[in-house]
C-alpha positions in Angstrom: 0.1 0.1 0.0 1.1 3.6 -0.8 0.8 6.0 2.1 -0.1 9.4 0.8 1.5 12.4 2.3 -1.2 15.2 2.8 -0.8 18.8 4.0 -3.5 20.1 6.7 -3.1 23.9 4.9 -4.2 22.5 1.8 -8.0 22.4 1.7 -8.1 19.8 -1.3 -5.9 17.6 0.9 -8.2 18.0 3.9 -11.4 16.9 1.6 -9.0 14.1 0.2 -8.7 12.8 3.8 -12.4 13.0 4.5 -13.2 11.1 1.3 -10.5 8.3 2.3 -12.3 7.8 5.6 -15.9 7.8 4.1 -14.7 4.9 1.8 -13.5 2.8 5.0 -9.9 3.8 4.9 -7.3 4.8 7.4 -5.7 8.2 7.7 -3.2 9.8 10.1 -4.4 12.9 11.5 -2.9 15.5 13.7 -4.3 16.5 17.0 -3.1 18.6 19.7 -2.2 15.8 21.8 -0.6 13.3 19.5 -1.0 11.9 15.8 -4.1 9.7 15.6 -4.8 6.8 13.4 -8.2 7.6 12.2 -11.3 5.5 10.7 -15.0 6.0 10.5 -16.0 5.5 14.3 -19.5 3.9 13.2 -17.8 1.5 10.8 -16.9 -1.7 12.2 -14.8 -3.1 9.5 -13.1 0.1 8.9 -12.2 0.5 12.8 -10.9 -3.3 12.7 -8.5 -2.0 9.9 -7.1 0.3 12.9 -6.1 -2.7 15.1 -4.6 -4.5 12.0 -2.3 -1.6 11.0 -1.0 -0.9 14.7 -0.9 -4.6 15.9 -3.4 -3.4 18.7 -4.8 -5.8 21.0 -8.5 -6.2 20.1 -9.1 -5.8 24.0 -7.8 -2.2 23.9 -10.8 0.4 23.6 -10.6 3.4 21.1 -11.5 7.3 21.4 -14.4 8.8 19.4 -13.4 12.1 18.2 -16.3 14.7 17.4 -16.4 18.1 15.8 -19.4 19.3 17.2 -21.2 18.7 20.6 -24.4 17.6 18.8 -22.5 14.6 17.4 -22.0 13.5 21.0 -25.7 12.7 21.8 -26.3 9.7 19.5 -22.9 8.3 20.7 -24.0 7.8 24.5 -27.4 6.8 26.3 -27.2 10.0 27.9 -25.1 13.2 28.7 -25.4 13.7 32.3 -24.8 17.1 34.2 -21.3 16.2 35.2 -20.2 15.5 31.4 -21.8 19.0 30.6 -19.9 20.8 33.1 -16.7 18.9 32.2 -17.6 19.8 28.1 -18.1 23.6 29.2 -14.7 23.6 31.1 -12.4 21.7 28.7 -13.8 21.0 25.3 -12.5 21.4 22.5 -9.2 20.1 24.3 -7.3 17.0 25.5 -10.0 15.7 27.5 -11.9 12.1 26.7 -15.2 11.5 28.8 -16.4 7.8 29.1 -20.2 7.3 29.4 -22.2 4.2 28.4 -22.4 4.0 25.0 -25.1 4.5 22.4 -26.7 1.6 20.1 -24.7 3.2 17.2 -21.0 2.4 18.5 -19.6 -0.8 17.2 -17.9 -3.3 19.6 -14.7 -2.7 17.7 -14.6 0.9 19.0 -15.4 -0.2 22.8 -13.7 -3.5 22.8 -17.1 -5.0 23.7 -17.4 -2.9 26.6 -20.6 -1.0 27.7 -19.1 2.5 27.6 -17.5 4.6 25.0 -14.8 7.0 25.2 -15.3 10.6 23.3 -13.3 13.6 22.9 -13.6 16.7 21.3 -10.2 18.0 19.8 -8.8 21.5 19.8 -6.7 21.0 16.7 -8.4 22.7 13.8 -7.3 20.3 11.3 -8.4 17.5 13.3 -11.9 19.1 13.3 -11.7 19.8 9.7 -10.9 16.2 8.8 -14.1 15.3 11.0 -16.1 17.7 9.1 -15.0 16.4 5.8 -15.6 12.7 6.6 -19.2 13.5 8.1 -18.7 11.2 10.9 -17.3 10.7 14.1 -13.7 9.3 13.8 -12.2 6.4 16.1 -8.4 7.4 16.3 -6.0 5.8 18.8 -2.4 7.1 18.7 -0.6 6.7 15.2 2.1 4.1 16.3 2.7 0.6 16.2 1.4 -1.0 19.4 3.7 -0.5 22.0 5.8 1.9 20.5 6.3 5.9 21.4 3.1 7.6 20.3 3.9 10.2 17.3 3.9 13.9 17.8 4.8 14.8 14.1 3.8 13.4 10.7 7.6 12.2 9.9 7.2 10.2 13.4 4.0 8.6 12.4 5.2 7.5 8.9 8.3 5.9 10.5 5.7 3.5 12.0 2.7 3.4 9.4 4.3 4.3 5.9 2.9 1.4 3.7 0.1 0.4 6.5 -2.0 3.1 5.8 -4.0 5.2 3.3 -2.8 8.5 4.1 -0.9 10.9 6.8 -2.2 14.5 7.0 0.8 16.9 8.3 -0.4 19.2 10.6 3.0 20.3 12.2 4.1 19.1 15.7 1.5 18.5 18.4 1.0 21.2 21.2 0.5 19.0 24.2 2.6 16.1 23.3 0.7 13.1 25.4 -2.5 11.4 24.8 -5.6 12.9 26.4 -6.7 12.7 30.2 -9.5 10.1 30.4 -12.2 10.3 33.0 -14.7 7.7 33.5 -18.4 9.2 34.2 -19.6 5.6 34.1 -18.3 5.0 37.8 -19.4 7.0 41.0 -17.3 8.8 42.0 -16.0 9.9 38.4 -12.4 8.2 38.2 -9.4 9.2 36.5 -8.0 6.6 34.1 -5.1 8.3 32.2 -3.5 11.5 33.0 -3.2 14.0 30.5 -2.9 17.8 29.7 -6.0 18.3 32.0 -4.9 17.8 35.2 -6.4 15.8 38.1 -6.7 19.3 40.0 -8.4 20.9 37.4 -11.1 17.8 37.2 -11.6 18.4 40.9 -12.1 22.0 40.4 -15.0 21.2 38.1 -16.4 18.2 39.7 -15.4 18.2 43.4 -14.7 14.4 44.0 -12.5 12.5 41.6 -10.8 9.3 42.3 -7.6 8.1 40.7 -7.5 4.8 39.2 -4.9 2.4 40.8 -3.9 1.5 37.0 -2.4 5.2 36.6 0.5 4.3 38.7 0.6 0.6 38.7 0.2 -2.1 35.9 -3.3 -3.8 35.4 -4.2 -7.0 37.7 -4.0 -10.2 35.8 -7.1 -10.8 33.6 -8.2 -7.2 34.3 -9.6 -5.7 31.0 -8.3 -2.0 30.1 -11.5 0.4 30.5 -9.3 2.9 28.7 -6.4 3.2 26.2 -3.0 3.6 27.8 -3.7 1.4 30.7 -2.0 -2.0 29.3 1.3 -3.0 31.1 4.0 -2.1 28.9 3.6 0.8 26.4 5.1 3.8 24.6 8.6 1.9 24.9 11.9 2.4 22.6 13.7 -0.7 21.7 16.2 -0.1 24.4 15.1 -1.2 27.8 14.1 1.6 29.8 14.9 1.8 34.0 13.7 4.7 35.8 15.9 6.0 38.4 14.5 7.6 41.5 16.8 9.6 43.7 18.7 12.9 43.9 20.3 14.5 40.9 23.7 13.6 42.2 22.7 10.1 42.7 21.1 10.0 39.3 24.6 11.2 37.6 26.8 8.7 39.8 24.7 5.8 38.9 24.8 6.5 35.4 28.3 7.3 35.0 29.1 4.3 36.6 27.7 2.1 33.7 30.0 3.3 30.8 29.9 0.3 28.9 29.3 1.5 25.4 25.6 0.3 25.5 24.1 2.6 27.9 22.3 6.1 27.4 20.3 8.4 29.6 16.9 10.1 29.4 17.3 13.3 31.3 16.4 17.1 32.1 17.7 19.5 29.6 21.4 20.4 31.2 21.7 17.3 33.0 23.7 15.9 29.7 26.7 18.2 30.5 27.5 16.2 33.9 26.9 12.6 32.2 29.3 10.6 30.6 26.8 8.4 28.4 25.2 9.4 25.3 22.2 11.5 26.7 18.6 12.7 25.4 17.0 15.5 27.0 13.0 15.7 27.9 12.5 19.0 28.8 13.4 21.2 31.8 13.5 19.8 35.5 10.3 21.8 36.6 8.6 22.4 33.1 6.2 19.6 33.3 4.4 20.9 30.3 7.7 21.1 28.2 8.6 17.3 29.4 4.9 16.2 28.1 5.6 17.9 24.9 9.2 16.2 24.4 8.8 13.0 26.1 7.6 10.6 23.2 10.2 12.4 20.5 13.0 11.8 23.5 12.0 8.0 23.5 12.1 7.9 19.5 15.4 9.4 19.8 17.0 6.8 22.0 16.7 4.4 19.4 18.9 6.4 17.1 21.6 6.0 19.9 21.5 2.2 19.5 21.6 2.0 23.1 20.7 -1.4 24.9 19.7 0.0 28.4 18.6 3.6 29.1 18.5 5.2 32.5 15.9 7.7 33.0 15.4 10.6 35.7 12.2 10.1 37.4 9.6 12.9 36.4 7.5 14.3 39.7 4.0 12.8 39.6 2.1 16.2 40.0 0.2 18.3 37.6 0.8 17.6 33.9 4.1 15.7 35.3 1.6 13.0 36.5 1.1 12.2 32.9 4.7 12.2 32.2 5.5 9.9 35.0 2.2 7.5 33.8 4.0 7.3 30.3 7.5 6.7 31.5 6.7 4.2 34.1 4.9 2.0 31.4 7.7 2.7 28.9 9.8 1.2 31.7 7.5 -1.9 32.2 7.4 -0.3 35.9 11.1 -1.0 36.4 12.2 2.0 38.9 15.3 1.8 40.9 15.8 3.7 44.0 19.5 5.2 44.1 21.1 7.6 46.7 
């Protein structure tokens, strides 16, 4: 299959992307979070193509993207007051809301669950493609399953070239990690995946919001993921990632004691000056938004170094930093060493 290169700034290319999607094809689209692999959310056979292209397990549910609030109503059984409050506060934007699903949602989208996840993206190109397709779009991150999510069109093509019909280039993503996912199908509401909308922001709108154990821990054996991004290992480069939790000096000492030609570091901006192994930076020490924007691209750059082991500085799990920590512990398969 030849994957077409389309430009979000070209109206004819946006129309072309919509035509491909209406015909049951697959298109990579930009959003403010990451690039998504889109298909007609109401066409089960088209959605099944997403799983084949990504090599994604069929028990991992997808997020449905809309470009107008009116498109939300048929996708769910009802829109409760809490959902309306969240939509008013954060949509369009990087928030996904889970509710009991409507009859039009194929099992391929919900992975057989009785719920559906819906998001109203802020990226104008994403909304333009949804409008051009004339249908809500199911769109997980546009990477091979388990790999770091793409935040640029070239990164998506690195995984998907020859596997899908087209990629629409809309430039780098602004947020850099996938959307926050909150379930309103439980009481109290539950954060299932952290992202650019923080737990603190959700609590300001709703009051009580629980954080699911799987945000910081692996799923229990046999547990079915209720949201994308809850699988045990995800977002991983080819190297084995190990998180080092400790002081900066302890981190540097530990990394510098492993100069074997097979080791690299994933660190904050400026740390590389004190490290004696190849290093990739992923933002400033306390700049959680920058860390989120750069973490996936940094994980991909590690593959270019050819390292076998990567020692990562442990991000602070607060605010948007919780989203960075969530992605990194999954990239590391929850392998964390405490160093002093």
